[in-house]
N, C-alpha and C positions, 0 to 999 in steps of 0.2 A: 509571464509563463502561465499557461492554462492547464488545468487538470481537473479531474472529478473530485470535488471536495469530500473530505472524510467526515465522520469515521467510516471505515470499511470493515466488513466482517466476512468471514469465510464459512462455507458449509461443505461438508462431505456429500458427494453424490455417487450413486452407483447405478449406472444405466446399462442397458443391453449392448450398446455400441461402444461403451468404454467402461471396463470393469471398475475403475476407480478414478475419480477426479474430484477436484475442489472448485467451487465457484466462489468468486469474490463479488460481494454486493455492496453498493453504497447505502447511505442512510435513507434514501428515497426508494429503496428496494429495486434499484436498477442494476442489472448485471454489468460489472466492470470487466471481468475476464474469467476465463476458465483455464485451469492448469491440470495437467495429468502427472504432476510431480508429487512430492511428499507433502505431508501436513506442515512440516517446517517451512517449506517454500511458500505454501499458501499463506501461512502466518506472516512471513516476511513481506509478501505482496500486499496483504491487508494492512500492514503497518506503514506502507509507503506515504500516505498523507501526513501521518505523525512524524515520520522521519524527515520529510521535506520541511515541515514547520520547524523542527528542532535545528536542522541545518541552516535554514534561513535566519533564525535567531542567533545562532553562533556566528554566522557571517556578519551580521549587523554589529555584534560586539567586537569582532576582530577588526572590522573596517574602522571602528572608532578609536582603536588603541593607537597611541603614538608610534609604536614600533611598526605598524602596518602602513604608515603614511610616508 
């Protein structure tokens, strides 16, 4: 699986063409995406790399347990 590595951060933007939006940036200051939703949604999107890492770790643990085999 391929994705833009984290950490990601979000910034509030107010432009003439969009009264309010959030931009999500990676650690190399590249724009990952822009959303016109709420700050909570922007924070959730920015947390995606951390959430993916946590879920992959959990999957590894579950796959090693006898009950999963």
